[in-house]
N, C-alpha and C positions, 0 to 999 in steps of 0.2 A: 250166305252170300260172301263171295270172295272179296278181299280188300280192293282188288283192281276194279271189280264191277261196282263196288260201293263208291269208289272214287269217281268212276264214270257217271254214276247216277247223281252224285253230288254236283259234279260239274254241269250236267244237263239241267238240274234244278236251278243252279246259280244263273245260268244263261237265260233260262225262262224268266226268272225273277228280274234280271236286268232288262229283258225285252219288255216286260209288262211295265216296269217303272219308266223306261224310256217312252213307251207309248202314252203313258199318263202325264209325264212331266214335260216332254219336249213341246207339245202344243201350247202349254202355258208359258214356257220360256220364250217362245217366238214373240209374244206380246211385248217383252222387255225392249228389244231393239226397235220394234215398231213405235214405241212411245217416244223415242229420241229422233224420230223422223222430222226433218225440217220442212218438208214439202206440205202443200195444201191437202194432198191425198196420201193414203197409206201406200207405202212401197216396202217390199221386203226383197233383198236387204235395203236398208235406208240409203238414199243417195247422198245425203249430207246429215250430219248430226246436229241436233239443236235441243234446247230445253223449252222451246216455244210453247208446247202444249201443256207442260207442267205450269208454266207461267200463266197460261190461259185459264187453267183450272183455278189457281189461287187468286186470280183477278176477277173471276166470274161470281157475282152474288148468287146466281141460280145454282151453280154447282156447290158452292159453300153451304147454302141453305139446305140443299138436299143431303149433303154429307152430315151436317149438324143434326138434321132430323133423324137420319139413319142411326147415328151414334146414340141419341137420346132414346129412341125406340128400342134399340138393342140392349141398352143398359136396363131399361124398364122391364123388358122381357126376361133378362137374366135374373133380375131381382125377384120376379114372380116365379119363374120356372125352377130355380134352384131350391127354394124351400119346399115347393110342392113336390118336386121329383124326389128330394131327399126323404121327405115324410112318407111318400108312397113306397119308396124302396125299403125303408125301415119297417113299415107295416107288412109288406109282402114277405120280408125275410124273417119276421118274428112271429106273425100270426099263422095259425093253422085252421083253415076252414075249407068247406066244400066249395068247389068251383074256383079255387085260387088260380089255377092255370088260365081259366077263362077270363078272370079279371085282369091278370097280367097281359094277356093277349089284347084285351080291349084297350088297355092303357097304351099299348104299342101300336094301336090301329092307325094313328096319324102317320106312321112311317110306311104303312102298307097301302093306305088309300091314296089315289092320285091327288096331287096338291090342288089341281083345278076343281076336282069334286069337293074337296074340303072347303076351298075358297067359296064355291057357289053355295054350299050349305050354310057357311057362316054369313054370307051376304044376305040370304033370305031370313036367317035367324036374327041377325042384328038389325035388319030393316024393320022388323016388328018392334024392336026396342028403340028405334030411331037413333041408332048409333053409327050407321054407315056414314062415312065421311069424317069421322072423328079419330083422334089419336087413340082413344080407348079401344075402338074396334080393331085397329091394327095391332096394338099391343096384346090384346086378348087373343086374337086370331093367331099371331105368331107364337104366343106362349103355348097354345095347344100344339103347335108344330115342334117347338123346342123341348117340351116336357118329356117326351120319350127318351131323348138323348141324355138328359140328366138322370132319368130313372135307370137306364141301362148301365151307365157308368157307376152310379152309386151302388146299385144292386150287385154289380160285379165286385166292387171293393168290399162288400159285406160277406162275400163267400169266405168261409173259414174264419169269420170274425170271432175273437175270444170272448164269449158272453160271460165267462167267469170273472172278467175284470169288472163288469158292471155289478155283478153280485157282490164282489168284494167291496166295491165303493158303496153299495146300498147298505151292507152290514156296518160300514163305518159311519153311517148317518147322512150320506149325501142324498140330495133330492134329485128328482128327474132332470131338471134343467142343469144342475151341476154335473150330473153323470154324463149328459149329452155333450156339454161344452168342454168338460175336462177329460173325459174318457173316450166317448164314441167319436166325436168330431175329429180329434187329432189322428185317429187311426184311419178313418175313411176320408180324410182330407184330400188325398190325391184323386179319388173318384169324384168328389164334390168339385174340385178345381177343373177336372176334365169336363165334367158336365156343364159347368159354368162357361167354359171356353166354347164348347159346342153350341150351347144355347145362344151365346153372343154372336157367333159367326153365322149360325142358321138364320137368326133374325137380321143381321147386317146384310146378308146376301140374298134374302128372300124377296121375290118379286111378284109372284102370282097373287098371294093374299093381299099385298099392298095395292096391286092394280084393282082388285075387286072392292076393297074397303076404303081406300084413301079418297079424299076429296080432290078436286082439280088443283087446289092450292097447296095441298100437303103431298109433296113428292119426295119419296126416298131416293137415295142415290141409284139403286138398281133400276127403279122406274125411270129416273132421269136418263140413265144410260140407254134403256130400251126405247124411250121416246126419241132420243137423239139419233139412234140407229134407224128409226122409221123414216125420218125426214131427210137426214143427210148423215153419211158416215164421217163424223168429225174425228180426227186423230186424237182429240182430247180423251176420247173413250179409251184409247190404248194407255194413255198416261194414268187415267183413273184405275184401270184394270191392274196396271203394274203396282200402284200404291196399295190397292186392296190386297193383292197377292203378297206384297211385302209385309203388310200388317198381319195377315194370316200366318205367314212363316214366323214372324217375330213372336206372335202369341204362342204358337206351338212350341217354339224353342224355349220361351220363358216357362211354359208349363212343364216341359221335359226337365229343365234345370231345377225347378221347384220340387218336382217329384223325386229327382235324384238326390237332392239335398235332404228331403224328408226321409227317404230310405236310408241314407247315410247316417242321419241322426238316430234313426230307430235301431240300426244294427251296430252302432258304435259301442265299444266296450265301456262299461261304467268304471270310472276311476275313483 
């Protein structure tokens, strides 16, 4: 391929990438100016700018309770999903057994099955255990949904993992826990952090399982947003959406910074 044709192909690919990114990002960015709308109804572009709907969110006990519940549930889901996903990734990368690909596919099945089907199955299962309407049901249901994200990220970080380091630590007398926390975990930490971030955001933004399993008094923020849109389109929803988007961007930037710092430390020359 000539240099000119290669340059044309690169330019075409770059334009396609920009188009796709714009298609994905622009609808989200439209919410930001809508959240500063001072009118009673949503208008784009806003006729006058105001922080009215942000103040309405922070002054509303219902919105604050929903946000608090979403944070608590998301933290609980992350605490459960990260150890389970990390352990499963380690087992799948170390063990050799027949049907390993099938087991891996079954662990990823929550990503393939429609969420409404998973939520319905969880509803009937938890109803037999008398857990429907409790926090435990929501946490366990969303943990099932977040688990594959941790598994995929940690499993990817284990590709090319230097097993010889563990053997060297074992010959020096280190136990399994010491090897994991002093050797394995520092190497796979970026994957664990990425999995934890995905687990938190999947739980924080999840609505279908929460709708099926939550009690009328236990409303998460996505459910609160959905109910608000059913009865009246309140511009507070735009303010909440903007804050959630900002939180997601801040978490991803923090993860990227931490991963870059970890990589820099690992590749820094020893003095």
